[in-house]
N, CA, C and O atoms as a Tripos MOL2 file, in Angstrom:
@<TRIPOS>MOLECULE
protein
  252   251    63     0     0
PROTEIN
NO_CHARGES

@<TRIPOS>ATOM
      1 N          15.2100   15.1050   -0.0970 N.3       1 MET1
      2 CA         14.3580   14.2420   -0.8790 C.3       1 MET1
      3 C          13.1430   15.0680   -1.3430 C.2       1 MET1
      4 O          12.5880   15.8470   -0.5680 O.2       1 MET1
      5 N          12.7490   14.8970   -2.5690 N.am      2 SER2
      6 CA         11.6160   15.6390   -3.1160 C.3       2 SER2
      7 C          10.2930   15.0160   -2.6300 C.2       2 SER2
      8 O          10.2720   13.8950   -2.1210 O.2       2 SER2
      9 N           9.2100   15.7560   -2.7980 N.am      3 LYS3
     10 CA          7.9010   15.2270   -2.4120 C.3       3 LYS3
     11 C           7.5720   13.9620   -3.1920 C.2       3 LYS3
     12 O           7.0170   13.0110   -2.6410 O.2       3 LYS3
     13 N           7.9170   13.9540   -4.4820 N.am      4 LYS4
     14 CA          7.6430   12.7710   -5.2990 C.3       4 LYS4
     15 C           8.4120   11.5610   -4.7660 C.2       4 LYS4
     16 O           7.8740   10.4550   -4.7110 O.2       4 LYS4
     17 N           9.6570   11.7720   -4.3790 N.am      5 GLU5
     18 CA         10.4560   10.6770   -3.8280 C.3       5 GLU5
     19 C           9.8820   10.2170   -2.4840 C.2       5 GLU5
     20 O           9.8390    9.0200   -2.1970 O.2       5 GLU5
     21 N           9.4440   11.1780   -1.6640 N.am      6 ASP6
     22 CA          8.8220   10.8330   -0.3820 C.3       6 ASP6
     23 C           7.5630    9.9990   -0.5950 C.2       6 ASP6
     24 O           7.3670    8.9860    0.0760 O.2       6 ASP6
     25 N           6.7110   10.4230   -1.5270 N.am      7 LEU7
     26 CA          5.4790    9.6920   -1.8190 C.3       7 LEU7
     27 C           5.7700    8.3080   -2.3740 C.2       7 LEU7
     28 O           5.1100    7.3320   -2.0160 O.2       7 LEU7
     29 N           6.7600    8.2320   -3.2500 N.am      8 ASN8
     30 CA          7.1310    6.9420   -3.8300 C.3       8 ASN8
     31 C           7.6020    5.9880   -2.7360 C.2       8 ASN8
     32 O           7.2480    4.8090   -2.7350 O.2       8 ASN8
     33 N           8.3930    6.5010   -1.8170 N.am      9 SER9
     34 CA          8.8870    5.6840   -0.7070 C.3       9 SER9
     35 C           7.7330    5.2060    0.1730 C.2       9 SER9
     36 O           7.6870    4.0380    0.5570 O.2       9 SER9
     37 N           6.8090    6.1030    0.4910 N.am     10 LEU10
     38 CA          5.6440    5.7480    1.2990 C.3      10 LEU10
     39 C           4.7730    4.7210    0.5720 C.2      10 LEU10
     40 O           4.2620    3.7840    1.1860 O.2      10 LEU10
     41 N           4.6110    4.9030   -0.7270 N.am     11 PHE11
     42 CA          3.8140    3.9730   -1.5220 C.3      11 PHE11
     43 C           4.4430    2.5790   -1.5210 C.2      11 PHE11
     44 O           3.7500    1.5830   -1.3130 O.2      11 PHE11
     45 N           5.7520    2.5090   -1.7530 N.am     12 ARG12
     46 CA          6.4570    1.2200   -1.7470 C.3      12 ARG12
     47 C           6.3110    0.5390   -0.3870 C.2      12 ARG12
     48 O           6.0540   -0.6620   -0.3030 O.2      12 ARG12
     49 N           6.4800    1.3220    0.6650 N.am     13 GLU13
     50 CA          6.3680    0.7930    2.0190 C.3      13 GLU13
     51 C           4.9630    0.2250    2.2600 C.2      13 GLU13
     52 O           4.8150   -0.8560    2.8310 O.2      13 GLU13
     53 N           3.9500    0.9520    1.8280 N.am     14 THR14
     54 CA          2.5680    0.5200    2.0360 C.3      14 THR14
     55 C           2.2450   -0.7260    1.2200 C.2      14 THR14
     56 O           1.5690   -1.6290    1.7140 O.2      14 THR14
     57 N           2.7140   -0.7840   -0.0110 N.am     15 VAL15
     58 CA          2.5150   -1.9850   -0.8350 C.3      15 VAL15
     59 C           3.1660   -3.1810   -0.1620 C.2      15 VAL15
     60 O           2.5730   -4.2580   -0.1030 O.2      15 VAL15
     61 N           4.3780   -3.0020    0.3470 N.am     16 PHE16
     62 CA          5.0780   -4.0800    1.0470 C.3      16 PHE16
     63 C           4.2550   -4.5580    2.2470 C.2      16 PHE16
     64 O           4.1320   -5.7610    2.4810 O.2      16 PHE16
     65 N           3.6950   -3.6110    3.0050 N.am     17 GLU17
     66 CA          2.8830   -3.9700    4.1720 C.3      17 GLU17
     67 C           1.6530   -4.7740    3.7650 C.2      17 GLU17
     68 O           1.2650   -5.7070    4.4680 O.2      17 GLU17
     69 N           1.0380   -4.4210    2.6370 N.am     18 PHE18
     70 CA         -0.0990   -5.2050    2.1470 C.3      18 PHE18
     71 C           0.3390   -6.6190    1.7730 C.2      18 PHE18
     72 O          -0.3340   -7.5900    2.1210 O.2      18 PHE18
     73 N           1.4490   -6.7380    1.0750 N.am     19 VAL19
     74 CA          1.9140   -8.0520    0.6090 C.3      19 VAL19
     75 C           2.2440   -8.9680    1.7910 C.2      19 VAL19
     76 O           1.9040  -10.1510    1.7690 O.2      19 VAL19
     77 N           2.9000   -8.4320    2.8140 N.am     20 VAL20
     78 CA          3.2760   -9.2680    3.9610 C.3      20 VAL20
     79 C           2.1630   -9.3520    5.0060 C.2      20 VAL20
     80 O           2.2760  -10.1050    5.9740 O.2      20 VAL20
     81 N           1.0920   -8.5850    4.8130 N.am     21 GLY21
     82 CA         -0.0470   -8.6420    5.7310 C.3      21 GLY21
     83 C           0.1890   -7.9500    7.0550 C.2      21 GLY21
     84 O          -0.3440   -8.3740    8.0800 O.2      21 GLY21
     85 N           0.9880   -6.8800    7.0470 N.am     22 ASP22
     86 CA          1.2610   -6.1240    8.2800 C.3      22 ASP22
     87 C           0.1450   -5.1030    8.5060 C.2      22 ASP22
     88 O           0.3170   -3.9090    8.2590 O.2      22 ASP22
     89 N          -0.9910   -5.5940    8.9760 N.am     23 PHE23
     90 CA         -2.1710   -4.7580    9.1110 C.3      23 PHE23
     91 C          -2.0480   -3.7290   10.2300 C.2      23 PHE23
     92 O          -2.7290   -2.7040   10.2030 O.2      23 PHE23
     93 N          -1.1940   -3.9870   11.2030 N.am     24 GLU24
     94 CA         -0.9990   -2.9910   12.2700 C.3      24 GLU24
     95 C          -0.3640   -1.7180   11.7130 C.2      24 GLU24
     96 O          -0.7700   -0.6160   12.0820 O.2      24 GLU24
     97 N           0.6120   -1.8540   10.8420 N.am     25 LYS25
     98 CA          1.2320   -0.6720   10.2300 C.3      25 LYS25
     99 C           0.2690    0.0070    9.2710 C.2      25 LYS25
    100 O           0.2170    1.2350    9.2050 O.2      25 LYS25
    101 N          -0.4850   -0.7780    8.5330 N.am     26 ILE26
    102 CA         -1.4560   -0.2090    7.6010 C.3      26 ILE26
    103 C          -2.5210    0.5730    8.3660 C.2      26 ILE26
    104 O          -2.9570    1.6380    7.9310 O.2      26 ILE26
    105 N          -2.9270    0.0360    9.5000 N.am     27 LYS27
    106 CA         -3.9760    0.6590   10.3120 C.3      27 LYS27
    107 C          -3.6290    2.1070   10.6640 C.2      27 LYS27
    108 O          -4.5220    2.9530   10.7210 O.2      27 LYS27
    109 N          -2.3650    2.4020   10.8970 N.am     28 THR28
    110 CA         -1.9610    3.7600   11.2830 C.3      28 THR28
    111 C          -2.0960    4.7550   10.1370 C.2      28 THR28
    112 O          -2.0780    5.9650   10.3660 O.2      28 THR28
    113 N          -2.2310    4.2680    8.9170 N.am     29 LYS29
    114 CA         -2.3000    5.1320    7.7400 C.3      29 LYS29
    115 C          -3.7220    5.3340    7.2180 C.2      29 LYS29
    116 O          -3.9300    6.0610    6.2470 O.2      29 LYS29
    117 N          -4.6910    4.6970    7.8540 N.am     30 LEU30
    118 CA         -6.0550    4.7170    7.3290 C.3      30 LEU30
    119 C          -6.8280    5.9760    7.7290 C.2      30 LEU30
    120 O          -6.5870    6.5710    8.7790 O.2      30 LEU30
    121 N          -7.7520    6.3550    6.8670 N.am     31 ILE31
    122 CA         -8.7000    7.4040    7.2220 C.3      31 ILE31
    123 C          -9.8010    6.7630    8.0650 C.2      31 ILE31
    124 O          -9.9510    5.5410    8.0550 O.2      31 ILE31
    125 N         -10.5550    7.5530    8.7770 N.am     32 GLU32
    126 CA        -11.5610    7.0210    9.6950 C.3      32 GLU32
    127 C         -12.6070    6.1510    9.0160 C.2      32 GLU32
    128 O         -13.0880    5.1860    9.6100 O.2      32 GLU32
    129 N         -12.9620    6.4760    7.7880 N.am     33 GLU33
    130 CA        -14.0330    5.7530    7.1120 C.3      33 GLU33
    131 C         -13.6410    4.3500    6.6600 C.2      33 GLU33
    132 O         -14.5040    3.5790    6.2410 O.2      33 GLU33
    133 N         -12.3740    4.0100    6.7360 N.am     34 LEU34
    134 CA        -11.8900    2.7210    6.2540 C.3      34 LEU34
    135 C         -11.3080    1.9330    7.4240 C.2      34 LEU34
    136 O         -10.5260    2.4630    8.2130 O.2      34 LEU34
    137 N         -11.6940    0.6760    7.5280 N.am     35 THR35
    138 CA        -11.2100   -0.1550    8.6340 C.3      35 THR35
    139 C         -10.3500   -1.3040    8.1090 C.2      35 THR35
    140 O         -10.3710   -1.6310    6.9220 O.2      35 THR35
    141 N          -9.6100   -1.8930    9.0090 N.am     36 ILE36
    142 CA         -8.8020   -3.0710    8.6700 C.3      36 ILE36
    143 C          -9.7140   -4.2040    8.1980 C.2      36 ILE36
    144 O          -9.3590   -4.9560    7.2910 O.2      36 ILE36
    145 N         -10.8670   -4.3170    8.8070 N.am     37 GLU37
    146 CA        -11.8150   -5.3540    8.4000 C.3      37 GLU37
    147 C         -12.2480   -5.1550    6.9490 C.2      37 GLU37
    148 O         -12.3710   -6.1200    6.1940 O.2      37 GLU37
    149 N         -12.4810   -3.8910    6.5610 N.am     38 ASP38
    150 CA        -12.8320   -3.5970    5.1680 C.3      38 ASP38
    151 C         -11.7230   -4.0540    4.2290 C.2      38 ASP38
    152 O         -11.9870   -4.6600    3.1900 O.2      38 ASP38
    153 N         -10.4980   -3.7620    4.5960 N.am     39 ILE39
    154 CA         -9.3440   -4.1170    3.7600 C.3      39 ILE39
    155 C          -9.1910   -5.6300    3.6830 C.2      39 ILE39
    156 O          -8.9930   -6.1790    2.5990 O.2      39 ILE39
    157 N          -9.2790   -6.2970    4.8040 N.am     40 ARG40
    158 CA         -9.1520   -7.7670    4.7960 C.3      40 ARG40
    159 C         -10.2350   -8.4100    3.9340 C.2      40 ARG40
    160 O          -9.9640   -9.3340    3.1670 O.2      40 ARG40
    161 N         -11.4490   -7.9170    4.0670 N.am     41 GLU41
    162 CA        -12.5530   -8.4550    3.2650 C.3      41 GLU41
    163 C         -12.2770   -8.2840    1.7790 C.2      41 GLU41
    164 O         -12.4750   -9.2140    0.9960 O.2      41 GLU41
    165 N         -11.8230   -7.1040    1.3890 N.am     42 GLU42
    166 CA        -11.5200   -6.8560   -0.0280 C.3      42 GLU42
    167 C         -10.3520   -7.7160   -0.5040 C.2      42 GLU42
    168 O         -10.4060   -8.2780   -1.5980 O.2      42 GLU42
    169 N          -9.3040   -7.8230    0.3010 N.am     43 LEU43
    170 CA         -8.1370   -8.6150   -0.0930 C.3      43 LEU43
    171 C          -8.4640  -10.0890   -0.2290 C.2      43 LEU43
    172 O          -7.8130  -10.7960   -0.9980 O.2      43 LEU43
    173 N          -9.4530  -10.5650    0.4970 N.am     44 ASN44
    174 CA         -9.8740  -11.9690    0.3630 C.3      44 ASN44
    175 C         -10.3820  -12.2690   -1.0430 C.2      44 ASN44
    176 O         -10.3430  -13.4160   -1.4880 O.2      44 ASN44
    177 N         -10.8570  -11.2410   -1.7420 N.am     45 ASN45
    178 CA        -11.3350  -11.4160   -3.1170 C.3      45 ASN45
    179 C         -10.2000  -11.4530   -4.1400 C.2      45 ASN45
    180 O         -10.4140  -11.8540   -5.2850 O.2      45 ASN45
    181 N          -9.0170  -11.0470   -3.7460 N.am     46 TRP46
    182 CA         -7.8970  -10.8980   -4.6780 C.3      46 TRP46
    183 C          -7.0040  -12.1140   -4.7740 C.2      46 TRP46
    184 O          -6.2900  -12.2690   -5.7650 O.2      46 TRP46
    185 N          -7.0190  -12.9680   -3.7940 N.am     47 GLY47
    186 CA         -6.0680  -14.0720   -3.7780 C.3      47 GLY47
    187 C          -4.7480  -13.6200   -3.1850 C.2      47 GLY47
    188 O          -4.7250  -12.7570   -2.3080 O.2      47 GLY47
    189 N          -3.6630  -14.1850   -3.6460 N.am     48 LYS48
    190 CA         -2.3450  -13.8750   -3.0950 C.3      48 LYS48
    191 C          -1.7770  -12.5950   -3.7160 C.2      48 LYS48
    192 O          -1.8160  -12.4160   -4.9340 O.2      48 LYS48
    193 N          -1.2520  -11.7100   -2.8670 N.am     49 LEU49
    194 CA         -0.5880  -10.4910   -3.3450 C.3      49 LEU49
    195 C           0.9010  -10.7540   -3.5100 C.2      49 LEU49
    196 O           1.4910  -11.5200   -2.7480 O.2      49 LEU49
    197 N           1.4980  -10.1270   -4.4920 N.am     50 THR50
    198 CA          2.9440  -10.2350   -4.7180 C.3      50 THR50
    199 C           3.5310   -8.8430   -4.8520 C.2      50 THR50
    200 O           2.8180   -7.8710   -5.1020 O.2      50 THR50
    201 N           4.8340   -8.7640   -4.6830 N.am     51 HIS51
    202 CA          5.5310   -7.4910   -4.8410 C.3      51 HIS51
    203 C           5.6200   -7.1350   -6.3240 C.2      51 HIS51
    204 O           6.0250   -7.9680   -7.1340 O.2      51 HIS51
    205 N           5.2440   -5.9040   -6.6870 N.am     52 PRO52
    206 CA          5.3930   -5.5020   -8.0830 C.3      52 PRO52
    207 C           6.8720   -5.2830   -8.4150 C.2      52 PRO52
    208 O           7.6740   -5.0310   -7.5160 O.2      52 PRO52
    209 N           7.2330   -5.3750   -9.6730 N.am     53 PRO53
    210 CA          8.6260   -5.1080  -10.0590 C.3      53 PRO53
    211 C           8.9480   -3.6210   -9.8660 C.2      53 PRO53
    212 O           8.0460   -2.7850   -9.8260 O.2      53 PRO53
    213 N          10.2190   -3.3070   -9.7500 N.am     54 ASP54
    214 CA         10.6520   -1.9180   -9.5180 C.3      54 ASP54
    215 C          10.1410   -0.9490  -10.5760 C.2      54 ASP54
    216 O           9.8100    0.1940  -10.2600 O.2      54 ASP54
    217 N          10.0740   -1.3890  -11.8220 N.am     55 PHE55
    218 CA          9.6520   -0.4570  -12.8780 C.3      55 PHE55
    219 C           8.2020   -0.0080  -12.6960 C.2      55 PHE55
    220 O           7.7960    1.0110  -13.2550 O.2      55 PHE55
    221 N           7.4290   -0.7500  -11.9280 N.am     56 ALA56
    222 CA          6.0260   -0.3840  -11.7050 C.3      56 ALA56
    223 C           5.8870    0.9180  -10.9240 C.2      56 ALA56
    224 O           4.8320    1.5510  -10.9510 O.2      56 ALA56
    225 N           6.9320    1.3120  -10.2410 N.am     57 TYR57
    226 CA          6.9010    2.5350   -9.4390 C.3      57 TYR57
    227 C           7.4470    3.7590  -10.1810 C.2      57 TYR57
    228 O           7.4160    4.8630   -9.6370 O.2      57 TYR57
    229 N           7.9330    3.5930  -11.3810 N.am     58 ARG58
    230 CA          8.6080    4.6880  -12.1050 C.3      58 ARG58
    231 C           7.6780    5.8020  -12.5680 C.2      58 ARG58
    232 O           7.9600    6.9770  -12.3290 O.2      58 ARG58
    233 N           6.6050    5.4630  -13.2080 N.am     59 ASP59
    234 CA          5.7730    6.4710  -13.8530 C.3      59 ASP59
    235 C           4.4330    6.6850  -13.1680 C.2      59 ASP59
    236 O           3.3980    6.7770  -13.8270 O.2      59 ASP59
    237 N           4.4560    6.7630  -11.8590 N.am     60 ILE60
    238 CA          3.2310    6.9960  -11.1050 C.3      60 ILE60
    239 C           2.8740    8.4650  -11.2130 C.2      60 ILE60
    240 O           3.7290    9.3380  -11.0590 O.2      60 ILE60
    241 N           1.6120    8.7290  -11.4760 N.am     61 ASN61
    242 CA          1.1370   10.1120  -11.5880 C.3      61 ASN61
    243 C           0.5720   10.5310  -10.2330 C.2      61 ASN61
    244 O          -0.5610   10.1930   -9.8910 O.2      61 ASN61
    245 N           1.3660   11.2660   -9.4720 N.am     62 TYR62
    246 CA          0.9390   11.7190   -8.1510 C.3      62 TYR62
    247 C           0.1280   13.0010   -8.3100 C.2      62 TYR62
    248 O           0.6130   14.0000   -8.8420 O.2      62 TYR62
    249 N          -1.1060   12.9520   -7.8430 N.am     63 ILE63
    250 CA         -1.9970   14.1080   -7.9650 C.3      63 ILE63
    251 C          -2.1110   14.7990   -6.6370 C.2      63 ILE63
    252 O          -2.8170   15.8010   -6.5210 O.2      63 ILE63
@<TRIPOS>BOND
     1     1     2 1
     2     2     3 1
     3     3     4 2
     4     3     5 am
     5     5     6 1
     6     6     7 1
     7     7     8 2
     8     7     9 am
     9     9    10 1
    10    10    11 1
    11    11    12 2
    12    11    13 am
    13    13    14 1
    14    14    15 1
    15    15    16 2
    16    15    17 am
    17    17    18 1
    18    18    19 1
    19    19    20 2
    20    19    21 am
    21    21    22 1
    22    22    23 1
    23    23    24 2
    24    23    25 am
    25    25    26 1
    26    26    27 1
    27    27    28 2
    28    27    29 am
    29    29    30 1
    30    30    31 1
    31    31    32 2
    32    31    33 am
    33    33    34 1
    34    34    35 1
    35    35    36 2
    36    35    37 am
    37    37    38 1
    38    38    39 1
    39    39    40 2
    40    39    41 am
    41    41    42 1
    42    42    43 1
    43    43    44 2
    44    43    45 am
    45    45    46 1
    46    46    47 1
    47    47    48 2
    48    47    49 am
    49    49    50 1
    50    50    51 1
    51    51    52 2
    52    51    53 am
    53    53    54 1
    54    54    55 1
    55    55    56 2
    56    55    57 am
    57    57    58 1
    58    58    59 1
    59    59    60 2
    60    59    61 am
    61    61    62 1
    62    62    63 1
    63    63    64 2
    64    63    65 am
    65    65    66 1
    66    66    67 1
    67    67    68 2
    68    67    69 am
    69    69    70 1
    70    70    71 1
    71    71    72 2
    72    71    73 am
    73    73    74 1
    74    74    75 1
    75    75    76 2
    76    75    77 am
    77    77    78 1
    78    78    79 1
    79    79    80 2
    80    79    81 am
    81    81    82 1
    82    82    83 1
    83    83    84 2
    84    83    85 am
    85    85    86 1
    86    86    87 1
    87    87    88 2
    88    87    89 am
    89    89    90 1
    90    90    91 1
    91    91    92 2
    92    91    93 am
    93    93    94 1
    94    94    95 1
    95    95    96 2
    96    95    97 am
    97    97    98 1
    98    98    99 1
    99    99   100 2
   100    99   101 am
   101   101   102 1
   102   102   103 1
   103   103   104 2
   104   103   105 am
   105   105   106 1
   106   106   107 1
   107   107   108 2
   108   107   109 am
   109   109   110 1
   110   110   111 1
   111   111   112 2
   112   111   113 am
   113   113   114 1
   114   114   115 1
   115   115   116 2
   116   115   117 am
   117   117   118 1
   118   118   119 1
   119   119   120 2
   120   119   121 am
   121   121   122 1
   122   122   123 1
   123   123   124 2
   124   123   125 am
   125   125   126 1
   126   126   127 1
   127   127   128 2
   128   127   129 am
   129   129   130 1
   130   130   131 1
   131   131   132 2
   132   131   133 am
   133   133   134 1
   134   134   135 1
   135   135   136 2
   136   135   137 am
   137   137   138 1
   138   138   139 1
   139   139   140 2
   140   139   141 am
   141   141   142 1
   142   142   143 1
   143   143   144 2
   144   143   145 am
   145   145   146 1
   146   146   147 1
   147   147   148 2
   148   147   149 am
   149   149   150 1
   150   150   151 1
   151   151   152 2
   152   151   153 am
   153   153   154 1
   154   154   155 1
   155   155   156 2
   156   155   157 am
   157   157   158 1
   158   158   159 1
   159   159   160 2
   160   159   161 am
   161   161   162 1
   162   162   163 1
   163   163   164 2
   164   163   165 am
   165   165   166 1
   166   166   167 1
   167   167   168 2
   168   167   169 am
   169   169   170 1
   170   170   171 1
   171   171   172 2
   172   171   173 am
   173   173   174 1
   174   174   175 1
   175   175   176 2
   176   175   177 am
   177   177   178 1
   178   178   179 1
   179   179   180 2
   180   179   181 am
   181   181   182 1
   182   182   183 1
   183   183   184 2
   184   183   185 am
   185   185   186 1
   186   186   187 1
   187   187   188 2
   188   187   189 am
   189   189   190 1
   190   190   191 1
   191   191   192 2
   192   191   193 am
   193   193   194 1
   194   194   195 1
   195   195   196 2
   196   195   197 am
   197   197   198 1
   198   198   199 1
   199   199   200 2
   200   199   201 am
   201   201   202 1
   202   202   203 1
   203   203   204 2
   204   203   205 am
   205   205   206 1
   206   206   207 1
   207   207   208 2
   208   207   209 am
   209   209   210 1
   210   210   211 1
   211   211   212 2
   212   211   213 am
   213   213   214 1
   214   214   215 1
   215   215   216 2
   216   215   217 am
   217   217   218 1
   218   218   219 1
   219   219   220 2
   220   219   221 am
   221   221   222 1
   222   222   223 1
   223   223   224 2
   224   223   225 am
   225   225   226 1
   226   226   227 1
   227   227   228 2
   228   227   229 am
   229   229   230 1
   230   230   231 1
   231   231   232 2
   232   231   233 am
   233   233   234 1
   234   234   235 1
   235   235   236 2
   236   235   237 am
   237   237   238 1
   238   238   239 1
   239   239   240 2
   240   239   241 am
   241   241   242 1
   242   242   243 1
   243   243   244 2
   244   243   245 am
   245   245   246 1
   246   246   247 1
   247   247   248 2
   248   247   249 am
   249   249   250 1
   250   250   251 1
   251   251   252 2
@<TRIPOS>SUBSTRUCTURE
     1 MET1         2 RESIDUE 1 A MET
     2 SER2         6 RESIDUE 1 A SER
     3 LYS3        10 RESIDUE 1 A LYS
     4 LYS4        14 RESIDUE 1 A LYS
     5 GLU5        18 RESIDUE 1 A GLU
     6 ASP6        22 RESIDUE 1 A ASP
     7 LEU7        26 RESIDUE 1 A LEU
     8 ASN8        30 RESIDUE 1 A ASN
     9 SER9        34 RESIDUE 1 A SER
    10 LEU10       38 RESIDUE 1 A LEU
    11 PHE11       42 RESIDUE 1 A PHE
    12 ARG12       46 RESIDUE 1 A ARG
    13 GLU13       50 RESIDUE 1 A GLU
    14 THR14       54 RESIDUE 1 A THR
    15 VAL15       58 RESIDUE 1 A VAL
    16 PHE16       62 RESIDUE 1 A PHE
    17 GLU17       66 RESIDUE 1 A GLU
    18 PHE18       70 RESIDUE 1 A PHE
    19 VAL19       74 RESIDUE 1 A VAL
    20 VAL20       78 RESIDUE 1 A VAL
    21 GLY21       82 RESIDUE 1 A GLY
    22 ASP22       86 RESIDUE 1 A ASP
    23 PHE23       90 RESIDUE 1 A PHE
    24 GLU24       94 RESIDUE 1 A GLU
    25 LYS25       98 RESIDUE 1 A LYS
    26 ILE26      102 RESIDUE 1 A ILE
    27 LYS27      106 RESIDUE 1 A LYS
    28 THR28      110 RESIDUE 1 A THR
    29 LYS29      114 RESIDUE 1 A LYS
    30 LEU30      118 RESIDUE 1 A LEU
    31 ILE31      122 RESIDUE 1 A ILE
    32 GLU32      126 RESIDUE 1 A GLU
    33 GLU33      130 RESIDUE 1 A GLU
    34 LEU34      134 RESIDUE 1 A LEU
    35 THR35      138 RESIDUE 1 A THR
    36 ILE36      142 RESIDUE 1 A ILE
    37 GLU37      146 RESIDUE 1 A GLU
    38 ASP38      150 RESIDUE 1 A ASP
    39 ILE39      154 RESIDUE 1 A ILE
    40 ARG40      158 RESIDUE 1 A ARG
    41 GLU41      162 RESIDUE 1 A GLU
    42 GLU42      166 RESIDUE 1 A GLU
    43 LEU43      170 RESIDUE 1 A LEU
    44 ASN44      174 RESIDUE 1 A ASN
    45 ASN45      178 RESIDUE 1 A ASN
    46 TRP46      182 RESIDUE 1 A TRP
    47 GLY47      186 RESIDUE 1 A GLY
    48 LYS48      190 RESIDUE 1 A LYS
    49 LEU49      194 RESIDUE 1 A LEU
    50 THR50      198 RESIDUE 1 A THR
    51 HIS51      202 RESIDUE 1 A HIS
    52 PRO52      206 RESIDUE 1 A PRO
    53 PRO53      210 RESIDUE 1 A PRO
    54 ASP54      214 RESIDUE 1 A ASP
    55 PHE55      218 RESIDUE 1 A PHE
    56 ALA56      222 RESIDUE 1 A ALA
    57 TYR57      226 RESIDUE 1 A TYR
    58 ARG58      230 RESIDUE 1 A ARG
    59 ASP59      234 RESIDUE 1 A ASP
    60 ILE60      238 RESIDUE 1 A ILE
    61 ASN61      242 RESIDUE 1 A ASN
    62 TYR62      246 RESIDUE 1 A TYR
    63 ILE63      250 RESIDUE 1 A ILE
């Protein structure tokens, strides 16, 4: 699997975790400066999250 495919897979997995609210899995991926509380607070401003369509993952510019 290429790096781009690996990143795409990780990105899809993380988006799924946000949508279903699996904060324990998200917590393992965070940098020290960001907390679950920060994420929950921000997500409260967004309303309900939904899964993006598959085409949304096609043209991501990985830097």
